[in-house]
All heavy atoms as an XYZ file, in Angstrom:
842
protein
N      53.953    158.774    130.518
C      54.934    158.010    131.273
C      55.115    158.652    132.635
O      55.157    159.870    132.752
C      56.244    157.983    130.506
C      57.335    157.225    131.199
S      58.775    157.063    130.124
C      59.124    155.374    130.376
N      55.232    157.847    133.682
C      55.387    158.354    135.036
C      56.807    158.058    135.508
O      57.278    156.933    135.441
C      54.367    157.680    135.978
C      54.571    158.158    137.385
C      52.958    157.963    135.512
N      57.446    159.092    135.985
C      58.806    158.949    136.487
C      58.799    158.887    138.001
O      57.869    159.346    138.646
C      59.668    160.117    136.023
C      59.778    160.192    134.534
C      58.977    161.046    133.793
C      60.653    159.365    133.854
C      59.057    161.104    132.412
C      60.735    159.408    132.471
C      59.937    160.277    131.768
O      60.022    160.311    130.409
N      59.856    158.360    138.581
C      59.971    158.255    140.026
C      59.748    159.624    140.649
O      60.357    160.598    140.261
C      61.349    157.715    140.409
C      61.481    157.449    141.890
C      62.796    156.777    142.172
C      62.984    156.552    143.625
N      62.455    155.319    144.106
N      58.841    159.673    141.633
C      58.562    160.904    142.334
C      57.443    161.730    141.721
O      56.892    162.589    142.373
N      57.062    161.454    140.478
C      55.972    162.189    139.850
C      54.651    161.613    140.357
O      54.502    160.414    140.505
C      56.057    162.048    138.330
C      55.018    162.837    137.585
C      55.164    162.675    136.087
O      56.237    162.255    135.623
O      54.187    162.948    135.391
N      53.688    162.476    140.631
C      52.411    162.014    141.160
C      51.385    161.862    140.058
O      51.349    162.633    139.115
C      51.894    162.997    142.213
C      52.727    163.054    143.480
C      52.166    164.113    144.405
C      52.756    161.716    144.183
N      50.538    160.859    140.208
C      49.435    160.623    139.280
C      48.143    160.879    140.040
O      48.081    160.693    141.246
C      49.434    159.165    138.819
C      50.719    158.720    138.148
S      50.639    156.995    137.684
C      50.614    156.192    139.281
N      47.091    161.245    139.360
C      45.828    161.487    140.053
C      45.006    160.218    140.220
O      44.380    160.020    141.231
C      45.013    162.555    139.338
O      44.709    162.131    138.038
N      44.959    159.341    139.230
C      44.120    158.155    139.321
C      44.774    156.941    138.675
O      44.682    156.747    137.474
C      42.783    158.387    138.630
C      41.847    159.259    139.392
C      40.499    159.249    138.731
O      40.373    159.548    137.567
N      39.486    158.899    139.486
N      45.412    156.082    139.463
C      45.919    154.853    138.862
C      44.783    153.867    138.688
O      43.767    153.953    139.363
C      46.908    154.336    139.916
C      46.317    154.788    141.206
C      45.693    156.138    140.898
N      44.929    152.960    137.775
C      43.969    151.882    137.666
C      44.246    150.910    138.799
O      45.373    150.781    139.250
C      44.115    151.205    136.309
C      43.866    152.187    135.183
C      43.502    151.490    133.895
O      43.234    150.286    133.931
O      43.478    152.185    132.887
N      43.200    150.234    139.277
C      43.354    149.342    140.432
C      44.502    148.367    140.243
O      45.292    148.143    141.148
C      42.050    148.609    140.696
C      42.052    147.767    141.920
N      43.014    147.827    142.876
C      41.189    146.843    142.367
C      42.763    146.971    143.847
N      41.653    146.369    143.554
N      44.642    147.795    139.049
C      45.708    146.826    138.838
C      47.092    147.479    138.886
O      48.090    146.801    139.000
C      45.508    146.061    137.521
C      45.569    146.901    136.280
C      44.199    147.402    135.852
O      43.253    147.425    136.626
N      44.078    147.801    134.610
N      47.151    148.823    138.802
C      48.429    149.514    138.870
C      48.911    149.658    140.305
O      50.049    150.031    140.532
C      48.331    150.885    138.204
N      48.036    149.405    141.292
C      48.454    149.498    142.677
C      49.530    148.462    142.965
O      49.444    147.322    142.544
C      47.280    149.236    143.629
C      46.377    150.412    143.839
C      45.043    150.203    144.100
C      46.838    151.713    143.813
C      44.187    151.259    144.321
C      45.996    152.784    144.032
C      44.670    152.557    144.285
N      50.538    148.892    143.658
C      51.560    147.981    144.156
C      51.961    148.468    145.532
O      51.678    149.614    145.902
C      52.770    147.941    143.224
O      53.559    149.096    143.400
N      52.629    147.625    146.275
C      53.039    147.998    147.618
C      54.104    149.089    147.610
O      54.296    149.774    148.611
C      53.527    146.764    148.375
C      52.441    145.710    148.609
C      53.036    144.476    149.282
C      51.279    146.260    149.417
N      54.787    149.284    146.478
C      55.810    150.319    146.375
C      55.257    151.665    145.923
O      55.977    152.662    145.909
C      56.906    149.887    145.398
C      57.664    148.669    145.900
O      57.850    148.547    147.136
O      58.059    147.835    145.074
N      53.993    151.717    145.571
C      53.374    152.940    145.077
C      53.190    153.934    146.222
O      52.732    153.572    147.304
C      52.011    152.608    144.456
C      51.264    153.718    143.743
C      52.029    154.158    142.493
C      49.875    153.235    143.354
N      53.569    155.197    145.984
C      53.376    156.249    146.981
C      51.951    156.771    146.921
O      51.387    156.947    145.839
C      54.333    157.417    146.730
C      55.810    157.170    146.988
C      56.636    158.362    146.526
C      56.058    156.894    148.474
N      51.381    157.033    148.084
C      50.051    157.627    148.190
C      50.145    158.853    149.082
O      50.856    158.850    150.093
C      49.064    156.618    148.783
N      49.419    159.915    148.719
C      49.419    161.150    149.514
C      48.045    161.802    149.399
O      47.374    161.701    148.369
C      50.553    162.112    149.066
C      50.337    162.628    147.658
C      50.730    163.258    150.044
N      47.636    162.467    150.464
C      46.364    163.176    150.474
C      46.347    164.278    149.427
O      47.342    164.956    149.221
C      46.132    163.871    151.814
C      46.135    163.024    153.024
C      46.133    163.869    154.299
O      46.166    165.090    154.267
N      46.118    163.189    155.434
N      45.191    164.471    148.810
C      44.960    165.669    148.025
C      44.741    166.777    149.052
O      43.944    166.634    149.970
C      43.719    165.479    147.144
C      43.396    166.691    146.310
O      43.733    167.820    146.655
N      42.710    166.465    145.213
N      45.431    167.889    148.914
C      45.381    168.944    149.927
C      44.120    169.788    149.859
O      43.901    170.645    150.685
C      46.617    169.848    149.812
C      47.924    169.104    150.057
C      47.949    168.499    151.443
C      49.255    167.763    151.680
N      49.234    166.975    152.897
N      43.226    169.541    148.896
C      41.988    170.317    148.788
C      40.867    169.689    149.605
O      39.723    169.621    149.147
C      41.571    170.456    147.320
C      42.558    171.282    146.537
O      43.165    172.192    147.063
N      42.730    170.963    145.276
N      41.190    169.225    150.808
C      40.221    168.603    151.690
C      40.398    169.147    153.097
O      41.508    169.494    153.505
C      40.424    167.081    151.733
C      40.301    166.451    150.372
O      39.252    166.472    149.767
N      41.391    165.912    149.872
N      39.309    169.202    153.834
C      39.350    169.577    155.243
C      38.957    168.339    156.035
O      37.879    167.762    155.810
C      38.380    170.737    155.536
C      38.783    171.973    154.732
C      38.345    171.034    157.027
C      37.783    173.101    154.792
N      39.833    167.917    156.941
C      39.588    166.716    157.737
C      39.291    167.105    159.177
O      39.864    168.051    159.710
C      40.797    165.793    157.685
N      38.393    166.335    159.791
C      38.036    166.566    161.181
C      37.788    165.230    161.859
O      37.300    164.288    161.234
C      36.773    167.432    161.249
O      36.411    167.675    162.583
N      38.129    165.152    163.139
C      37.842    163.956    163.923
C      36.499    164.148    164.621
O      36.280    165.165    165.288
C      38.929    163.701    164.968
C      40.230    163.259    164.341
O      40.192    162.382    163.473
O      41.281    163.803    164.723
N      35.613    163.176    164.434
C      34.297    163.235    165.068
C      34.004    161.903    165.738
O      33.794    160.900    165.048
C      33.220    163.562    164.031
C      33.435    164.906    163.351
S      32.084    165.365    162.275
C      31.029    166.160    163.478
N      34.041    161.910    167.065
C      33.743    160.698    167.843
C      34.591    159.509    167.409
O      34.093    158.408    167.227
C      32.254    160.349    167.746
C      31.379    161.441    168.329
O      31.749    162.056    169.324
N      30.235    161.673    167.715
N      35.875    159.726    167.180
C      36.785    158.646    166.826
C      36.818    158.288    165.360
O      37.503    157.348    164.971
N      36.063    158.993    164.534
C      36.060    158.742    163.101
C      36.512    159.990    162.358
O      36.278    161.106    162.801
C      34.663    158.324    162.623
C      34.230    157.001    163.195
C      32.937    156.484    162.602
O      32.288    157.220    161.835
O      32.577    155.340    162.901
N      37.159    159.796    161.229
C      37.641    160.897    160.399
C      36.580    161.243    159.375
O      36.044    160.374    158.705
C      38.935    160.496    159.695
C      39.599    161.569    158.886
C      40.315    162.606    159.732
C      41.523    161.998    160.401
N      42.226    162.925    161.259
N      36.265    162.536    159.281
C      35.309    163.041    158.312
C      36.025    164.067    157.447
O      36.778    164.902    157.947
C      34.090    163.692    159.010
C      33.127    164.283    157.994
C      33.385    162.679    159.890
N      35.817    163.981    156.126
C      36.446    164.905    155.176
C      35.396    165.729    154.460
O      34.310    165.239    154.157
C      37.206    164.136    154.088
C      38.417    163.327    154.425
C      38.974    162.686    153.157
C      39.466    164.178    155.067
N      35.779    166.945    154.145
C      35.011    167.779    153.228
C      35.920    168.058    152.049
O      37.027    168.583    152.224
C      34.592    169.098    153.878
C      34.032    170.159    152.911
C      32.760    169.668    152.230
C      33.813    171.467    153.632
N      35.496    167.676    150.858
C      36.258    167.964    149.647
C      35.922    169.372    149.193
O      34.764    169.675    148.900
C      35.920    166.964    148.538
O      36.490    167.391    147.313
N      36.924    170.230    149.133
C      36.739    171.599    148.646
C      36.391    171.559    147.157
O      35.588    172.351    146.681
C      38.006    172.435    148.876
C      38.371    172.467    150.368
C      37.863    173.837    148.317
C      37.338    173.030    151.270
N      36.984    170.604    146.434
C      36.786    170.520    144.989
C      35.350    170.186    144.590
O      34.824    170.741    143.640
C      37.741    169.503    144.358
C      39.188    169.945    144.431
O      39.446    171.166    144.506
O      40.062    169.062    144.406
N      34.713    169.221    145.316
C      33.378    168.806    144.891
C      32.278    169.088    145.920
O      31.117    168.810    145.667
C      33.369    167.327    144.479
C      33.653    166.393    145.643
O      33.465    166.726    146.806
N      34.112    165.193    145.328
N      32.645    169.624    147.086
C      31.660    169.982    148.105
C      31.035    168.802    148.821
O      30.077    168.962    149.567
N      31.582    167.591    148.651
C      31.028    166.395    149.290
C      31.712    166.129    150.631
O      32.889    166.431    150.823
C      31.238    165.159    148.413
C      30.432    165.151    147.142
C      30.698    163.835    146.411
C      29.995    163.750    145.091
N      30.326    162.492    144.396
N      30.949    165.522    151.538
C      31.479    165.033    152.807
C      31.717    163.537    152.691
O      30.963    162.830    152.033
C      30.476    165.265    153.948
C      30.471    166.677    154.465
C      29.552    167.594    153.984
C      31.375    167.080    155.440
C      29.525    168.893    154.464
C      31.364    168.378    155.916
C      30.435    169.282    155.425
O      30.428    170.554    155.907
N      32.758    163.048    153.386
C      33.084    161.628    153.402
C      33.375    161.210    154.836
O      34.166    161.865    155.519
C      34.332    161.334    152.558
C      34.190    161.751    151.122
C      34.547    163.034    150.716
C      33.699    160.867    150.168
C      34.407    163.428    149.397
C      33.557    161.263    148.843
C      33.916    162.540    148.470
O      33.779    162.931    147.166
N      32.753    160.128    155.294
C      33.075    159.557    156.588
C      34.031    158.398    156.340
O      33.642    157.387    155.764
C      31.816    159.070    157.306
C      32.122    158.536    158.687
O      33.255    158.214    159.025
N      31.092    158.429    159.506
N      35.286    158.568    156.735
C      36.299    157.537    156.489
C      36.309    156.467    157.565
O      36.975    155.447    157.401
C      37.685    158.179    156.394
C      37.860    159.256    155.330
C      39.299    159.759    155.338
C      37.468    158.751    153.958
N      35.629    156.689    158.669
C      35.654    155.738    159.768
C      36.968    155.827    160.532
O      37.843    156.648    160.240
N      37.125    154.969    161.501
C      38.324    154.992    162.343
C      39.566    154.495    161.597
O      40.606    155.153    161.597
C      38.095    154.164    163.602
N      39.461    153.344    160.948
C      40.628    152.786    160.260
C      40.929    153.579    158.993
O      42.088    153.866    158.684
C      40.442    151.284    159.965
C      40.335    150.525    161.292
C      41.598    150.737    159.130
C      39.975    149.069    161.166
N      39.900    153.971    158.262
C      40.111    154.835    157.105
C      40.756    156.143    157.507
O      41.624    156.664    156.802
N      40.368    156.663    158.662
C      40.997    157.875    159.187
C      42.460    157.664    159.516
O      43.300    158.543    159.297
N      42.770    156.480    160.030
C      44.182    156.155    160.325
C      44.986    156.123    159.035
O      46.087    156.650    158.961
C      44.262    154.809    161.055
C      45.668    154.357    161.375
C      46.284    155.237    162.458
N      47.626    154.774    162.756
C      48.733    155.433    162.410
N      48.664    156.591    161.777
N      49.913    154.946    162.699
N      44.432    155.518    157.988
C      45.112    155.481    156.688
C      45.278    156.904    156.164
O      46.353    157.279    155.684
C      44.330    154.601    155.688
C      44.341    153.136    156.133
C      44.911    154.737    154.281
C      43.400    152.240    155.350
N      44.222    157.708    156.274
C      44.276    159.104    155.821
C      45.420    159.852    156.515
O      46.192    160.554    155.879
C      42.937    159.782    156.084
C      42.913    161.200    155.623
C      43.070    162.310    156.410
C      42.768    161.663    154.290
N      43.013    163.442    155.620
C      42.825    163.066    154.323
C      42.573    161.023    153.061
C      42.713    163.845    153.186
C      42.453    161.805    151.923
C      42.524    163.199    151.994
N      45.522    159.690    157.828
C      46.582    160.368    158.584
C      47.970    159.938    158.121
O      48.885    160.761    158.052
C      46.431    160.106    160.083
C      45.233    160.834    160.683
O      44.714    161.790    160.051
O      44.810    160.445    161.792
N      48.126    158.651    157.801
C      49.429    158.164    157.339
C      49.809    158.764    155.990
O      50.979    158.805    155.633
C      49.440    156.633    157.244
C      49.539    155.963    158.590
S      49.779    154.172    158.436
C      48.070    153.617    158.369
N      48.818    159.236    155.232
C      49.093    159.800    153.915
C      49.215    161.327    153.932
O      49.140    161.976    152.900
C      47.989    159.391    152.929
C      47.953    157.902    152.656
S      46.742    157.466    151.370
C      45.240    158.199    151.992
N      49.452    161.903    155.110
C      49.660    163.351    155.188
C      50.885    163.750    154.353
O      50.923    164.832    153.779
C      49.841    163.790    156.635
N      51.851    162.854    154.298
C      53.036    162.987    153.448
C      53.114    161.721    152.612
O      52.588    160.683    153.019
C      54.301    163.161    154.302
C      54.242    164.399    155.156
C      53.837    164.329    156.480
C      54.563    165.639    154.618
C      53.757    165.470    157.261
C      54.491    166.791    155.390
C      54.084    166.696    156.707
O      53.997    167.845    157.466
N      53.754    161.762    151.458
C      53.812    160.552    150.622
C      54.292    159.327    151.412
O      55.308    159.391    152.108
C      54.800    160.936    149.518
C      54.670    162.426    149.411
C      54.454    162.888    150.834
N      53.520    158.270    151.310
C      53.796    157.032    152.036
C      53.539    155.869    151.096
O      52.571    155.893    150.336
C      52.860    156.951    153.245
C      53.154    155.829    154.189
C      54.449    156.034    154.950
O      54.618    157.084    155.571
O      55.290    155.122    154.886
N      54.377    154.849    151.143
C      54.126    153.692    150.286
C      52.933    152.905    150.816
O      52.669    152.876    152.034
C      55.340    152.748    150.190
O      55.575    152.167    151.471
C      56.566    153.476    149.655
N      52.222    152.276    149.909
C      51.095    151.448    150.302
C      51.580    150.299    151.178
O      50.933    149.923    152.144
C      50.330    150.948    149.068
C      49.695    152.134    148.336
C      49.265    149.920    149.457
C      49.024    151.791    147.020
N      52.756    149.768    150.882
C      53.336    148.699    151.697
C      53.561    149.129    153.135
O      53.301    148.373    154.072
N      54.018    150.347    153.326
C      54.230    150.868    154.680
C      52.906    151.027    155.411
O      52.802    150.738    156.609
C      54.970    152.199    154.613
O      55.139    152.734    155.901
N      51.885    151.477    154.690
C      50.551    151.605    155.287
C      50.050    150.235    155.732
O      49.575    150.069    156.854
C      49.575    152.265    154.293
C      49.970    153.735    154.061
C      48.131    152.153    154.787
C      49.257    154.398    152.902
N      50.182    149.231    154.855
C      49.754    147.868    155.181
C      50.518    147.348    156.395
O      49.915    146.800    157.332
C      49.926    146.928    153.965
C      49.769    145.468    154.365
C      48.947    147.296    152.862
N      51.830    147.522    156.426
C      52.635    147.031    157.543
C      52.228    147.687    158.860
O      52.140    147.018    159.901
C      54.122    147.262    157.282
C      54.661    146.353    156.205
O      54.119    145.284    155.924
N      55.734    146.778    155.563
N      51.969    148.995    158.830
C      51.553    149.700    160.041
C      50.213    149.174    160.531
O      50.037    148.927    161.730
C      51.468    151.216    159.790
O      52.762    151.700    159.433
C      50.966    151.963    161.021
N      49.274    148.995    159.621
C      47.961    148.478    160.020
C      48.061    147.068    160.587
O      47.375    146.728    161.564
C      46.993    148.508    158.836
C      46.597    149.901    158.343
C      45.750    149.793    157.080
C      45.863    150.685    159.418
N      48.923    146.243    160.001
C      49.103    144.882    160.510
C      49.701    144.896    161.917
O      49.373    144.030    162.730
C      49.972    144.069    159.555
C      49.243    143.705    158.276
S      50.276    142.809    157.112
C      50.807    141.431    158.113
N      50.558    145.879    162.213
C      51.125    146.015    163.555
C      50.080    146.485    164.565
O      50.132    146.122    165.738
C      52.299    147.009    163.557
C      53.540    146.466    162.887
O      53.650    145.229    162.695
O      54.416    147.279    162.536
N      49.143    147.310    164.100
C      48.176    147.928    165.005
C      46.886    147.128    165.165
O      46.178    147.287    166.153
C      47.840    149.341    164.524
C      49.041    150.273    164.587
C      48.750    151.668    164.050
O      47.595    151.946    163.625
O      49.675    152.490    164.053
N      46.551    146.292    164.189
C      45.295    145.537    164.209
C      45.580    144.062    163.944
O      46.555    143.715    163.299
C      44.327    146.059    163.139
C      43.983    147.516    163.311
C      44.701    148.494    162.615
C      42.970    147.923    164.172
C      44.395    149.853    162.780
C      42.658    149.259    164.336
C      43.374    150.224    163.631
O      43.075    151.550    163.797
N      44.692    143.211    164.416
C      44.830    141.783    164.155
C      44.199    141.486    162.802
O      42.987    141.306    162.696
C      44.162    140.980    165.260
C      44.898    141.066    166.581
C      44.290    140.163    167.637
O      43.652    139.143    167.270
O      44.444    140.487    168.809
N      45.040    141.439    161.781
C      44.571    141.194    160.418
C      45.690    140.517    159.636
O      46.866    140.818    159.848
C      44.123    142.509    159.732
C      43.452    142.222    158.385
C      45.267    143.486    159.618
C      42.747    143.428    157.787
N      45.316    139.586    158.777
C      46.338    138.918    157.968
C      46.709    139.800    156.776
O      45.952    140.692    156.376
C      45.857    137.537    157.498
C      44.689    137.629    156.543
O      43.530    137.691    157.017
O      44.926    137.676    155.317
N      47.883    139.561    156.222
C      48.422    140.396    155.149
C      47.512    140.456    153.923
O      47.252    141.527    153.386
C      49.827    139.923    154.730
C      50.387    140.739    153.543
C      51.849    140.513    153.311
N      52.671    141.029    154.368
C      52.987    142.323    154.546
N      52.512    143.224    153.724
N      53.766    142.687    155.527
N      47.030    139.324    153.467
C      46.210    139.290    152.252
C      44.944    140.137    152.425
O      44.612    140.960    151.569
C      45.832    137.844    151.878
O      47.034    137.104    151.650
C      44.973    137.804    150.637
N      44.256    139.952    153.530
C      43.038    140.718    153.792
C      43.347    142.198    153.921
O      42.642    143.047    153.360
C      42.340    140.210    155.067
O      42.047    138.820    154.911
C      41.070    140.979    155.355
N      44.416    142.520    154.626
C      44.803    143.921    154.808
C      45.109    144.579    153.468
O      44.626    145.682    153.184
C      45.996    144.014    155.756
S      46.391    145.712    156.251
N      45.903    143.913    152.643
C      46.239    144.473    151.328
C      44.982    144.694    150.494
O      44.807    145.749    149.894
C      47.216    143.554    150.585
C      48.614    143.599    151.136
C      49.576    142.653    150.428
O      49.197    142.072    149.382
O      50.706    142.499    150.913
N      44.096    143.699    150.471
C      42.866    143.815    149.681
C      42.025    144.989    150.156
O      41.496    145.764    149.345
C      42.056    142.520    149.760
C      42.668    141.370    148.996
C      41.944    140.052    149.234
O      40.984    140.004    150.063
O      42.328    139.057    148.601
N      41.893    145.152    151.469
C      41.061    146.222    152.004
C      41.697    147.597    151.792
O      40.992    148.561    151.498
C      40.748    145.968    153.473
C      39.817    144.783    153.633
C      39.412    144.517    155.062
O      39.746    145.239    155.987
N      38.656    143.447    155.250
N      43.011    147.681    151.925
C      43.698    148.951    151.670
C      43.587    149.312    150.197
O      43.280    150.461    149.853
C      45.170    148.896    152.139
C      45.961    150.103    151.629
C      45.232    148.841    153.663
N      43.815    148.362    149.301
C      43.671    148.635    147.862
C      42.250    149.093    147.537
O      42.051    150.043    146.783
C      44.020    147.407    147.025
C      45.491    147.070    146.962
C      45.892    145.819    146.541
C      46.462    147.995    147.299
C      47.239    145.488    146.459
C      47.814    147.679    147.220
C      48.199    146.427    146.799
N      41.244    148.435    148.106
C      39.854    148.804    147.865
C      39.567    150.215    148.377
O      38.934    151.029    147.687
C      38.925    147.796    148.540
O      37.586    148.188    148.392
N      40.026    150.531    149.574
C      39.831    151.851    150.161
C      40.507    152.927    149.314
O      39.906    153.963    149.009
C      40.377    151.858    151.592
C      40.219    153.167    152.303
C      38.967    153.612    152.714
C      41.323    153.953    152.566
C      38.832    154.829    153.376
C      41.195    155.166    153.226
C      39.939    155.605    153.635
N      41.751    152.673    148.901
C      42.473    153.649    148.090
C      41.842    153.807    146.708
O      41.867    154.900    146.133
C      43.948    153.271    147.978
C      44.738    153.375    149.289
C      46.171    152.910    149.076
C      44.697    154.777    149.858
N      41.266    152.730    146.176
C      40.561    152.828    144.903
C      39.387    153.795    145.037
O      39.180    154.661    144.185
C      40.064    151.445    144.440
O      41.196    150.606    144.210
C      39.238    151.541    143.172
N      38.635    153.660    146.118
C      37.503    154.562    146.342
C      37.986    156.011    146.492
O      37.417    156.918    145.884
C      36.709    154.141    147.573
C      35.574    155.067    147.880
N      34.444    155.154    147.100
C      35.425    155.971    148.866
C      33.636    156.077    147.596
N      34.207    156.585    148.671
N      39.033    156.228    147.286
C      39.567    157.583    147.451
C      40.042    158.152    146.115
O      39.845    159.328    145.825
C      40.719    157.599    148.454
C      40.384    157.293    149.912
C      41.644    157.398    150.763
C      39.286    158.199    150.450
N      40.639    157.294    145.299
C      41.120    157.718    143.988
C      39.960    158.116    143.082
O      40.017    159.144    142.399
C      41.929    156.587    143.350
O      42.315    156.926    142.048
N      38.911    157.316    143.085
C      37.738    157.615    142.257
C      37.110    158.953    142.631
O      36.581    159.658    141.792
C      36.715    156.493    142.384
C      37.145    155.213    141.722
C      36.274    154.025    142.071
O      35.387    154.144    142.959
O      36.485    152.950    141.467
N      37.214    159.318    143.924
C      36.661    160.584    144.409
C      37.689    161.719    144.337
O      37.402    162.829    144.773
C      36.160    160.414    145.842
C      35.002    159.447    145.977
C      33.740    159.908    145.292
O      33.437    161.123    145.336
O      33.036    159.067    144.683
N      38.871    161.411    143.830
C      39.960    162.385    143.677
C      40.394    162.995    145.007
O      40.678    164.191    145.096
C      39.584    163.456    142.666
C      39.297    162.895    141.295
C      39.135    163.995    140.256
N      38.665    163.505    138.972
C      39.379    162.832    138.087
N      40.608    162.530    138.346
N      38.860    162.454    136.947
N      40.453    162.153    146.040
C      40.860    162.601    147.361
C      42.333    162.337    147.636
O      42.878    162.869    148.602
C      40.009    161.907    148.432
C      38.504    162.176    148.339
C      37.739    161.328    149.351
C      38.202    163.662    148.532
N      42.956    161.492    146.803
C      44.373    161.148    146.969
C      45.087    161.219    145.630
O      44.454    161.210    144.570
C      44.569    159.740    147.563
C      44.048    159.652    148.985
C      43.950    158.672    146.696
N      46.405    161.282    145.718
C      47.259    161.225    144.534
C      48.254    160.098    144.746
O      48.570    159.733    145.875
C      48.015    162.532    144.344
C      47.114    163.715    144.040
C      47.918    164.987    143.870
O      48.969    165.168    144.479
N      47.427    165.862    143.023
N      48.759    159.561    143.636
C      49.682    158.443    143.681
C      50.912    158.727    142.841
O      50.861    159.470    141.875
C      49.011    157.159    143.153
C      47.809    156.766    143.948
C      46.553    157.213    143.587
C      47.945    155.973    145.064
C      45.441    156.875    144.335
C      46.841    155.611    145.807
C      45.585    156.062    145.451
N      52.011    158.108    143.204
C      53.256    158.218    142.442
C      54.069    156.956    142.617
O      53.791    156.147    143.488
N      55.074    156.768    141.755
C      55.905    155.572    141.883
C      57.339    155.978    142.112
O      57.687    157.121    141.913
C      55.800    154.652    140.657
C      56.177    155.429    139.399
C      54.423    154.069    140.549
C      56.286    154.544    138.179
């Protein structure tokens, strides 16, 4: 059972909601390279290129942030409709979760 404020390592995709908190796993080293965010996972030794928008999402998760807040910020900064933005953010966070780069809580 997950209580408010407790973090989970891997939610199932259908468990994502706009109220769910997301935060970076601190076992990563991030660097900006030519406008794109690149990560090195200390845990698995892999590199990840998050791209420009993925890097923006990564930066927003430096501290626990709701997925809804991330979506709203991206909608303010980019020309994208809500449905598409939510789908792409959920997909991106699913990938980060599968690689154990983020943690989630409710």
